Residue frames relative to the residue before (quaternion, step in Angstrom):
aa qw qx qy qz dx dy dz
M 1.0000 0.0000 0.0000 0.0000 0.00 0.00 0.00
T 0.4357 -0.7009 0.5037 0.2553 3.49 -0.98 0.83
G 0.4005 -0.7326 0.5021 0.2256 3.58 -0.83 0.99
P 0.7091 -0.4738 0.3196 0.4130 3.57 -1.25 0.30
C 0.6172 0.5722 -0.3699 0.3935 3.60 1.01 -0.70
S 0.7266 0.4374 -0.2575 0.4630 3.57 0.88 -0.89
S 0.6946 0.4823 -0.2823 0.4531 3.58 1.15 -0.47
R 0.5713 0.6008 -0.4002 0.3905 3.62 1.19 -0.35
S 0.4040 -0.6975 0.5354 0.2521 3.55 -1.03 0.75
S 0.5997 -0.5730 0.4166 0.3723 3.54 -1.22 0.54
S 0.4660 -0.6705 0.4993 0.2897 3.55 -1.01 0.82
P 0.4498 -0.7140 0.4635 0.2703 3.62 -0.73 0.98
G 0.6225 0.5846 -0.3442 0.3901 3.58 1.16 -0.40
F 0.7469 0.3358 -0.1941 0.5402 3.61 1.24 -0.26
P 0.3260 -0.7469 0.5416 0.2060 3.63 -0.53 1.07
R 0.5955 -0.6077 0.3962 0.3453 3.55 -1.13 0.72
S 0.6948 0.4998 -0.2749 0.4380 3.56 1.11 -0.60
T 0.3572 0.7546 -0.4928 0.2454 3.59 1.25 0.09
S 0.3693 -0.7927 0.4489 0.1839 3.55 -0.51 1.23
F 0.7092 0.4773 -0.2865 0.4326 3.59 1.11 -0.55
I 0.4178 0.6700 -0.4973 0.3595 3.60 1.25 0.28
P 0.5449 -0.6344 0.4220 0.3500 3.64 -0.86 0.85
R 0.5704 -0.5961 0.4373 0.3579 3.57 -1.10 0.69
A 0.5678 -0.6433 0.3982 0.3244 3.56 -0.98 0.95
S 0.6487 0.5548 -0.3310 0.4022 3.56 0.97 -0.81
S 0.7091 0.4525 -0.2560 0.4763 3.57 1.19 -0.49
V 0.5887 0.6009 -0.3517 0.4107 3.57 1.29 -0.08
R 0.2399 -0.7443 0.6056 0.1476 3.57 -0.98 0.83
C 0.4858 -0.6790 0.4663 0.2924 3.54 -0.87 0.93
S 0.4340 -0.7126 0.4919 0.2487 3.55 -0.89 0.94
Y 0.6170 0.5632 -0.3431 0.4295 3.58 1.27 -0.27
D 0.8417 0.0391 0.0153 0.5384 3.58 0.76 -1.04
N 0.4816 -0.7134 0.4006 0.3142 3.61 1.32 0.34
T 0.5019 0.6066 -0.4553 0.4157 3.58 1.12 0.65
S 0.6451 -0.4977 0.3843 0.4340 3.55 -1.27 0.27
C 0.0116 -0.8061 0.5894 -0.0521 3.53 -0.94 0.93
R 0.2080 -0.7927 0.5647 0.0971 3.55 -0.87 1.02
D 0.4026 0.7226 -0.4789 0.2939 3.60 1.20 0.20
D 0.5361 -0.6569 0.4284 0.3124 3.60 -0.88 0.96
S 0.6357 0.5446 -0.3485 0.4217 3.57 0.99 -0.74
C 0.6070 0.5290 -0.3547 0.4753 3.58 1.14 -0.55
N 0.6246 0.5387 -0.3341 0.4561 3.54 1.01 -0.84
R 0.6846 0.4818 -0.2872 0.4655 3.53 0.92 -0.92
S 0.6071 0.5449 -0.3500 0.4605 3.55 1.08 -0.67
S 0.6514 0.5035 -0.3100 0.4755 3.57 1.01 -0.81
L 0.6252 0.5401 -0.3330 0.4544 3.56 1.06 -0.78
V 0.6252 0.5360 -0.3346 0.4581 3.56 1.01 -0.81
V 0.6392 0.5188 -0.3232 0.4667 3.57 1.01 -0.82
V 0.6513 0.5150 -0.3135 0.4607 3.57 0.96 -0.91
L 0.6780 0.4907 -0.2921 0.4629 3.57 0.88 -0.97
A 0.6369 0.5271 -0.3315 0.4546 3.57 0.98 -0.80
T 0.6372 0.5211 -0.3215 0.4679 3.57 1.05 -0.78
L 0.6525 0.5127 -0.3107 0.4636 3.57 0.98 -0.88
V 0.6421 0.5194 -0.3213 0.4634 3.57 0.98 -0.85
A 0.6554 0.5121 -0.3129 0.4586 3.58 0.95 -0.88
E 0.6642 0.4949 -0.3046 0.4703 3.59 0.97 -0.85
T 0.6369 0.5220 -0.3237 0.4659 3.57 1.04 -0.78
A 0.6488 0.5156 -0.3168 0.4613 3.57 0.96 -0.86
T 0.6399 0.5200 -0.3227 0.4649 3.57 1.02 -0.80
G 0.6618 0.5010 -0.3008 0.4696 3.57 0.97 -0.86
L 0.6355 0.5267 -0.3240 0.4624 3.55 1.05 -0.79
R 0.6452 0.5104 -0.3202 0.4697 3.58 0.96 -0.85
R 0.6462 0.5172 -0.3207 0.4606 3.57 0.99 -0.82
G 0.6552 0.5121 -0.3076 0.4624 3.59 0.97 -0.85
L 0.6612 0.4963 -0.3052 0.4725 3.57 0.97 -0.84
A 0.6323 0.5287 -0.3317 0.4590 3.58 1.02 -0.78
I 0.6325 0.5230 -0.3270 0.4684 3.59 1.04 -0.77
L 0.6684 0.5006 -0.3042 0.4583 3.58 0.87 -0.92
M 0.6612 0.4977 -0.3138 0.4655 3.59 0.97 -0.79
A 0.6251 0.5255 -0.3366 0.4689 3.59 1.07 -0.68
L 0.6644 0.4936 -0.3003 0.4742 3.58 0.98 -0.83
E 0.6435 0.5146 -0.3272 0.4627 3.59 0.99 -0.77
A 0.6505 0.5214 -0.3123 0.4554 3.59 1.02 -0.80
A 0.6114 0.5672 -0.3453 0.4304 3.59 1.21 -0.42
N 0.3303 -0.7931 0.4647 0.2142 3.61 1.32 -0.06
G 0.7908 -0.3497 0.1692 0.4730 3.55 0.78 1.03
K 0.5689 0.5729 -0.3958 0.4376 3.59 1.23 -0.18
G 0.4711 -0.6940 0.4699 0.2750 3.56 -0.91 0.90
L 0.1787 -0.7712 0.6034 0.0957 3.55 -1.13 0.71
S 0.4268 -0.6873 0.5275 0.2592 3.55 -1.04 0.80
V 0.6598 -0.4887 0.3808 0.4253 3.56 -1.27 0.28
T 0.6427 0.5341 -0.3203 0.4462 3.57 0.97 -0.86
R 0.6724 0.4908 -0.2958 0.4685 3.57 0.94 -0.89
I 0.6408 0.5159 -0.3273 0.4648 3.58 0.97 -0.81
A 0.6394 0.5313 -0.3235 0.4519 3.57 0.95 -0.87
A 0.6562 0.5054 -0.3082 0.4679 3.58 1.01 -0.82
L 0.6747 0.5007 -0.2950 0.4551 3.58 0.95 -0.87
V 0.7272 0.4294 -0.2308 0.4833 3.56 0.98 -0.89
G 0.3777 -0.7454 0.4721 0.2809 3.57 1.17 -0.52
R 0.5540 0.5843 -0.3973 0.4402 3.57 1.06 0.80
E 0.6343 -0.5140 0.4080 0.4086 3.53 -1.31 0.25
K 0.5922 -0.6008 0.4097 0.3470 3.55 -1.08 0.77
S 0.6393 0.5346 -0.3314 0.4424 3.60 1.00 -0.78
Q 0.6363 0.5183 -0.3239 0.4706 3.58 1.04 -0.76
I 0.6526 0.5146 -0.3086 0.4626 3.56 0.96 -0.89
S 0.6430 0.5330 -0.3237 0.4447 3.59 0.95 -0.86
R 0.6659 0.4977 -0.3065 0.4636 3.59 0.92 -0.89
T 0.6710 0.4931 -0.3017 0.4643 3.57 0.94 -0.86
L 0.6356 0.5265 -0.3248 0.4619 3.59 1.00 -0.80
K 0.6159 0.5493 -0.3468 0.4456 3.58 1.03 -0.73
V 0.6701 0.4827 -0.2938 0.4813 3.58 0.94 -0.89
L 0.6529 0.5107 -0.3139 0.4630 3.59 0.93 -0.88
G 0.6593 0.5157 -0.3053 0.4539 3.56 1.01 -0.80
E 0.6194 0.5597 -0.3400 0.4330 3.58 1.04 -0.77
H 0.7576 0.3596 -0.1861 0.5119 3.57 1.12 -0.66
G 0.6026 -0.6282 0.3390 0.3567 3.58 1.22 0.33
F 0.4797 0.6843 -0.4396 0.3291 3.59 1.21 0.21
V 0.7638 0.1284 -0.1212 0.6208 3.59 1.25 -0.32
D 0.2337 -0.7353 0.6183 0.1498 3.53 -1.30 0.52
R 0.2076 -0.7757 0.5850 0.1139 3.56 -1.08 0.74
D 0.3975 -0.7089 0.5335 0.2343 3.54 -0.81 1.05
P 0.4140 -0.7446 0.4598 0.2504 3.62 -0.60 1.07
D 0.6795 0.4844 -0.2915 0.4676 3.60 1.16 -0.49
T 0.7868 0.3110 -0.1578 0.5092 3.59 0.76 -1.05
L 0.3271 -0.7621 0.4788 0.2881 3.58 1.30 -0.46
A 0.4424 0.6838 -0.4585 0.3556 3.58 1.25 0.36
Y 0.3614 -0.7408 0.5345 0.1868 3.55 -1.17 0.66
R 0.0580 -0.7644 0.6415 0.0282 3.53 -1.23 0.69
I 0.6617 -0.4578 0.3984 0.4402 3.53 -1.33 0.19
G 0.3464 -0.7671 0.5109 0.1750 3.57 -0.92 0.94
W 0.7143 -0.4813 0.3117 0.4011 3.52 -1.34 0.33
R 0.5997 0.5968 -0.3728 0.3812 3.60 1.04 -0.69
V 0.6187 0.5527 -0.3428 0.4407 3.58 1.03 -0.78
Y 0.7122 0.4525 -0.2621 0.4683 3.56 0.90 -0.92
S 0.5799 0.5499 -0.3721 0.4721 3.54 1.17 -0.47
L 0.6650 0.4817 -0.2949 0.4887 3.57 0.98 -0.85
A 0.6180 0.5448 -0.3439 0.4506 3.57 1.05 -0.75
G 0.6350 0.5305 -0.3287 0.4553 3.56 1.02 -0.78
Q 0.6725 0.4880 -0.2966 0.4709 3.56 1.00 -0.81
A 0.6966 0.4626 -0.2687 0.4780 3.57 1.15 -0.60
M 0.3766 0.7403 -0.4755 0.2897 3.57 1.29 0.04
K 0.6456 -0.4894 0.4011 0.4275 3.52 -1.24 0.43
P 0.4954 -0.7111 0.4039 0.2930 3.59 -0.53 1.17
Q 0.6153 0.5810 -0.3628 0.3901 3.59 0.95 -0.79
L 0.6568 0.5240 -0.3209 0.4371 3.58 0.91 -0.90
L 0.7018 0.4572 -0.2738 0.4728 3.58 0.83 -0.96
E 0.6581 0.5138 -0.3161 0.4505 3.57 0.94 -0.83
E 0.6947 0.4627 -0.2786 0.4751 3.57 0.93 -0.87
A 0.6653 0.5309 -0.3101 0.4234 3.58 1.05 -0.70
A 0.5783 0.6409 -0.3778 0.3349 3.59 1.00 -0.77
P 0.7232 0.4096 -0.2810 0.4799 3.67 0.70 -0.89
V 0.5978 0.5602 -0.3622 0.4445 3.59 1.11 -0.61
L 0.6699 0.4832 -0.2973 0.4789 3.58 0.92 -0.88
S 0.6319 0.5446 -0.3383 0.4356 3.58 0.97 -0.80
R 0.6694 0.4855 -0.3013 0.4748 3.58 0.93 -0.87
L 0.6336 0.5353 -0.3308 0.4501 3.57 1.03 -0.78
V 0.6396 0.5143 -0.3193 0.4738 3.58 1.01 -0.79
R 0.6582 0.4997 -0.3145 0.4670 3.58 0.95 -0.82
E 0.6701 0.5107 -0.2980 0.4487 3.58 1.02 -0.80
L 0.8077 0.2990 -0.1274 0.4919 3.59 0.84 -0.99
G 0.3686 -0.7638 0.4659 0.2524 3.57 1.17 -0.41
E 0.6478 0.4773 -0.3254 0.4967 3.59 1.22 0.41
T 0.6674 -0.5209 0.3648 0.3876 3.55 -1.31 0.28
A 0.1295 -0.7877 0.6005 0.0457 3.59 -0.96 0.94
H 0.1139 -0.8050 0.5819 0.0206 3.55 -1.08 0.82
L 0.2128 -0.6917 0.6646 0.1858 3.50 -1.39 0.37
S 0.0254 -0.8336 0.5495 -0.0508 3.57 -0.68 1.11
L 0.2379 -0.7482 0.6056 0.1297 3.53 -1.32 0.49
L 0.4860 -0.6177 0.5231 0.3295 3.54 -1.29 0.39
S 0.0073 -0.7880 0.6144 -0.0397 3.57 -0.80 1.07
G 0.7874 -0.1398 0.0485 0.5985 3.56 0.02 1.30
N 0.7382 -0.3310 0.2669 0.5237 3.57 -0.63 -1.11
E 0.6264 0.4845 -0.3486 0.5013 3.54 1.19 0.61
V 0.4078 -0.6747 0.5575 0.2601 3.53 -1.37 0.18
M 0.1454 -0.7956 0.5855 0.0549 3.56 -0.90 0.96
T 0.3251 -0.7401 0.5600 0.1814 3.57 -0.85 1.01
V 0.1103 -0.8192 0.5617 0.0342 3.59 -0.77 1.04
L 0.7826 0.0936 -0.0713 0.6113 3.58 1.24 -0.25
S 0.0022 0.8129 -0.5800 0.0527 3.56 -0.89 0.91
E 0.0626 -0.7771 0.6262 0.0058 3.55 -1.06 0.85
A 0.0460 -0.8240 0.5642 -0.0224 3.57 -0.70 1.08
P 0.4576 -0.6561 0.5175 0.3038 3.59 -1.13 0.60
N 0.5537 -0.6014 0.4551 0.3530 3.55 -1.25 0.27
R 0.3348 0.7187 -0.5319 0.2974 3.52 0.19 1.35
A 0.5369 -0.6318 0.4551 0.3247 3.52 -1.18 0.57
V 0.7500 0.3128 -0.1786 0.5548 3.59 1.06 -0.77
Q 0.1321 0.8002 -0.5671 0.1437 3.57 -0.49 1.18
A 0.5064 -0.6012 0.5122 0.3463 3.55 -1.20 0.53
V 0.5498 -0.6252 0.4359 0.3419 3.55 -1.07 0.72
G 0.3255 0.7355 -0.5572 0.2066 3.57 -1.00 0.77
W 0.2282 0.7589 -0.5847 0.1732 3.55 -0.77 1.01
I 0.6754 -0.5095 0.3560 0.3968 3.50 -1.32 0.46
G 0.7795 0.3150 -0.2573 0.4763 3.55 -0.93 0.95
L 0.5157 0.6461 -0.4220 0.3722 3.59 1.24 -0.22
R 0.1585 -0.7657 0.6175 0.0848 3.58 -1.03 0.86
V 0.0134 -0.7967 0.6033 -0.0333 3.57 -0.86 1.01
P 0.6447 -0.5257 0.3712 0.4127 3.63 -1.18 0.38
V 0.4694 -0.6970 0.4721 0.2666 3.55 -1.08 0.70
H 0.6983 0.5338 -0.2785 0.3872 3.60 1.04 -0.73
C 0.7908 0.3063 -0.1491 0.5085 3.60 1.11 -0.56
T 0.6120 0.4973 -0.3632 0.4962 3.58 1.19 0.59
S 0.5711 -0.6114 0.4188 0.3530 3.58 -1.10 0.64
S 0.6349 0.5165 -0.3358 0.4662 3.58 1.02 -0.71
G 0.6426 0.5244 -0.3241 0.4550 3.58 1.01 -0.78
R 0.6528 0.5008 -0.3157 0.4727 3.59 0.92 -0.86
A 0.6430 0.5232 -0.3261 0.4544 3.58 0.98 -0.83
L 0.6666 0.4997 -0.2986 0.4657 3.58 0.99 -0.82
L 0.7142 0.4225 -0.2380 0.5047 3.59 1.20 -0.55
L 0.3280 0.8075 -0.4595 0.1710 3.57 1.26 0.06
D 0.7265 0.4086 -0.2389 0.4981 3.62 1.06 -0.66
H 0.5124 0.6629 -0.4151 0.3544 3.60 1.24 -0.04
E 0.2820 -0.7121 0.6180 0.1774 3.53 -1.12 0.80
L 0.7282 -0.4379 0.2889 0.4411 3.56 -1.29 0.21
A 0.6389 0.5269 -0.3294 0.4535 3.59 0.99 -0.79
D 0.6345 0.5229 -0.3251 0.4673 3.58 1.06 -0.75
L 0.6482 0.5150 -0.3119 0.4662 3.56 1.01 -0.83
T 0.6289 0.5377 -0.3292 0.4550 3.56 1.02 -0.80
K 0.6627 0.5014 -0.2989 0.4691 3.56 0.98 -0.85
L 0.7156 0.4602 -0.2512 0.4615 3.58 0.97 -0.87
L 0.8362 0.2062 -0.0418 0.5065 3.55 0.88 -1.00
G 0.3184 0.8169 -0.4542 0.1579 3.58 1.27 0.00
E 0.7675 0.3442 -0.1863 0.5077 3.60 0.95 -0.82
L 0.5674 0.6151 -0.3731 0.4006 3.58 1.27 0.01
E 0.3802 -0.6979 0.5567 0.2419 3.56 -0.96 0.86
L 0.3006 -0.7707 0.5377 0.1629 3.57 -0.67 1.12
D 0.0530 0.8028 -0.5890 0.0769 3.54 -0.12 1.28
G 0.2273 0.7627 -0.5852 0.1555 3.56 -1.26 -0.22
H 0.7094 -0.4079 0.3252 0.4739 3.56 -1.29 -0.28
A 0.7691 -0.4110 0.2403 0.4264 3.58 -1.32 0.22
N 0.7151 0.4642 -0.2646 0.4507 3.61 1.01 -0.72
A 0.5049 0.6733 -0.4182 0.3417 3.61 1.23 -0.15
P 0.5385 -0.6082 0.4608 0.3573 3.62 -1.11 0.57
R 0.2846 -0.7883 0.5289 0.1335 3.56 -1.03 0.82
T 0.7533 0.2631 -0.1749 0.5769 3.59 1.26 -0.25
L 0.6198 -0.5430 0.4099 0.3912 3.56 -1.24 0.39
E 0.6200 0.5474 -0.3431 0.4452 3.57 1.06 -0.71
E 0.6584 0.4913 -0.3051 0.4818 3.58 0.98 -0.82
L 0.6318 0.5219 -0.3271 0.4706 3.58 1.01 -0.77
F 0.6558 0.5198 -0.3151 0.4476 3.57 0.94 -0.88
E 0.6299 0.5274 -0.3380 0.4592 3.59 1.00 -0.74
R 0.6637 0.4872 -0.3088 0.4762 3.58 0.99 -0.76
I 0.6203 0.5230 -0.3399 0.4755 3.57 1.08 -0.65
R 0.6337 0.5222 -0.3315 0.4645 3.59 1.01 -0.78
G 0.6374 0.5144 -0.3246 0.4730 3.58 1.02 -0.73
A 0.6516 0.5006 -0.3061 0.4808 3.56 1.01 -0.82
R 0.6191 0.5489 -0.3363 0.4498 3.56 1.07 -0.75
T 0.6464 0.5194 -0.3135 0.4628 3.59 1.01 -0.79
R 0.7079 0.4465 -0.2547 0.4843 3.58 0.94 -0.90
G 0.4209 -0.6810 0.4872 0.3488 3.55 1.05 -0.79
F 0.7721 0.1644 -0.1311 0.5997 3.57 1.26 0.05
A 0.3628 -0.7227 0.5526 0.2019 3.56 -1.26 0.51
I 0.0953 -0.7697 0.6269 0.0739 3.54 -1.15 0.64
V 0.0954 -0.7670 0.6314 0.0631 3.55 -1.15 0.67
D 0.1462 -0.7894 0.5953 0.0331 3.52 -0.99 0.95
E 0.8169 -0.2201 0.0880 0.5257 3.56 -0.18 1.32
E 0.3451 0.7278 -0.5148 0.2935 3.58 0.85 0.98
F 0.7135 0.4342 -0.2502 0.4896 3.56 0.97 -0.88
E 0.7709 -0.1527 0.1090 0.6087 3.57 0.99 -0.85
P 0.6311 -0.5581 0.3708 0.3909 3.60 -1.11 0.56
G 0.8303 0.2552 -0.1876 0.4585 3.53 -1.07 0.83
L 0.6603 0.4907 -0.3071 0.4785 3.60 1.26 -0.02
V 0.0318 -0.7724 0.6343 0.0020 3.57 -0.94 0.96
A 0.0144 -0.8099 0.5855 -0.0335 3.57 -1.17 0.56
A 0.1518 -0.7461 0.6392 0.1082 3.52 -1.35 0.39
G 0.0026 -0.8193 0.5720 -0.0402 3.58 -0.94 0.90
A 0.0959 -0.7860 0.6098 0.0346 3.56 -1.19 0.61
P 0.5213 -0.6773 0.4275 0.2946 3.59 -1.08 0.69
V 0.2592 -0.7114 0.6319 0.1656 3.53 -1.30 0.58
R 0.1459 -0.8083 0.5685 0.0460 3.57 -0.82 1.04
D 0.3815 -0.7068 0.5427 0.2456 3.55 -1.20 0.54
F 0.7731 -0.3659 0.2446 0.4568 3.58 -1.27 -0.18
R 0.6529 0.4826 -0.3141 0.4920 3.60 1.24 -0.31
E 0.4682 -0.6829 0.4147 0.3774 3.58 1.37 0.02
R 0.4684 0.6545 -0.4560 0.3797 3.58 1.18 0.46
I 0.4793 -0.6545 0.5006 0.3021 3.57 -1.08 0.75
V 0.0652 -0.8259 0.5599 -0.0135 3.55 -0.63 1.16
A 0.7962 0.0364 0.0028 0.6039 3.59 1.23 -0.35
A 0.2395 -0.7435 0.5968 0.1835 3.55 -1.32 -0.03
V 0.2402 -0.7164 0.6353 0.1597 3.52 -1.20 0.70
N 0.0986 0.8019 -0.5870 0.0517 3.58 -0.87 0.82
V 0.2160 -0.7365 0.6274 0.1315 3.52 -1.30 0.49
S 0.0281 -0.8081 0.5882 -0.0155 3.57 -0.88 0.91
G 0.1151 0.7907 -0.5945 0.0902 3.53 -1.21 0.54
P 0.6546 -0.5071 0.3718 0.4196 3.59 -1.24 0.17
K 0.5715 -0.6416 0.3975 0.3221 3.55 -0.97 0.89
F 0.6338 0.5577 -0.3508 0.4053 3.61 0.93 -0.77
R 0.7513 0.3695 -0.2033 0.5077 3.57 1.16 -0.55
F 0.7959 0.3434 -0.1222 0.4834 3.55 1.03 -0.85
G 0.5219 0.6999 -0.3927 0.2891 3.58 1.18 -0.49
A 0.6704 0.5315 -0.3117 0.4133 3.60 0.90 -0.87
Q 0.7582 0.3552 -0.1968 0.5101 3.60 1.09 -0.58
L 0.2909 0.8122 -0.4744 0.1747 3.57 1.26 0.31
E 0.6590 0.4997 -0.3194 0.4626 3.62 0.90 -0.85
A 0.6648 0.4858 -0.3031 0.4797 3.59 0.91 -0.89
A 0.6267 0.5299 -0.3310 0.4656 3.57 1.06 -0.74
G 0.6086 0.5626 -0.3472 0.4388 3.57 1.08 -0.71
E 0.6399 0.5116 -0.3197 0.4760 3.58 1.02 -0.78
A 0.6579 0.5038 -0.3077 0.4677 3.59 0.99 -0.82
V 0.6407 0.5134 -0.3164 0.4753 3.56 1.03 -0.78
K 0.6324 0.5247 -0.3274 0.4664 3.59 0.99 -0.80
A 0.6493 0.5113 -0.3199 0.4634 3.59 0.94 -0.85
A 0.6560 0.5044 -0.3090 0.4689 3.58 1.00 -0.82
A 0.6579 0.5009 -0.3077 0.4708 3.59 0.97 -0.84
D 0.6384 0.5151 -0.3250 0.4707 3.59 1.03 -0.75
E 0.6306 0.5284 -0.3335 0.4604 3.58 1.02 -0.77
L 0.6631 0.4888 -0.3019 0.4799 3.57 0.95 -0.88
S 0.6148 0.5435 -0.3420 0.4578 3.58 1.04 -0.74
Q 0.6524 0.5093 -0.3099 0.4680 3.58 0.95 -0.85
R 0.6302 0.5288 -0.3291 0.4636 3.57 1.05 -0.74
L 0.6956 0.4449 -0.2587 0.5013 3.58 1.19 -0.57
G 0.6477 -0.5631 0.3040 0.4135 3.58 1.28 0.14
A 0.4857 0.6607 -0.4452 0.3597 3.60 1.22 0.15
F 0.8236 0.2891 -0.2108 0.4401 3.54 -1.36 0.38
E 0.3522 0.7556 -0.4999 0.2348 3.63 1.16 0.27
T 0.6223 0.5374 -0.3427 0.4544 3.59 1.05 -0.71
D 0.6550 0.5086 -0.3100 0.4649 3.56 0.97 -0.89
S 0.6568 0.5144 -0.3167 0.4513 3.57 0.97 -0.85
A 0.6535 0.5190 -0.3161 0.4513 3.57 1.00 -0.82
A 0.6422 0.5214 -0.3242 0.4589 3.56 1.08 -0.74
């Protein structure tokens, strides 16, 4: 009687000349465990090999995603390989190999001093691209006009844990520019975009968000939550926040909040530049930034009740 191997027809999905099909002499027949040179057996073995590769790839992907979720849950705090392995429930060697691959592609960053891992710039770049299209689409022309008006770099930023993430950036054609690009994460307490995003926060909210965080920065940055709250209250009165060499020496900026149809702060518009060129017009720039943020808010459905009144 002819066994199943000899009676099966060739699968149309695999050409006979496929070079990566296992050699017939090394294949054992799935019907009677004898040597079999039938092409259908070769293809059956290939399916097994491919299925194994797919399963291993899926396992590696799940492990990588679990690592990224553990790092995101850490809210910017670095995690060691040992800690990540404990959180994910995997062997340390497996975690190390996966972290190496993630690091090669920018999905994780490793602190050279502490050797701790954090979410990498690539994740935030992808997050920016996955943002609600309306926000990015509506923000682009607003930022462009702001750059033309002020001649400095403009950004759209979001709150990401206790940091600020830039998701859209527009720069003028100048040789000297303030640093800013998509995916960049900066402190929330000493940046104009961060203050704008925290404009509705009370002291208790700040304590919950930043209570365990050391408030560092340049000499002008706030060092306590109480000092930060006072600066936020001042920004709330003006409608925009300004920072003068708080994040880094020689850099000044102004930022204002963007609200959605629920009047909730969902983003911030800010403009930054070198103090020698931009410092004298910082207050006026703050008014322009506020106007731009209000325009974007209206595009998102905010202030409709006020407009109707």
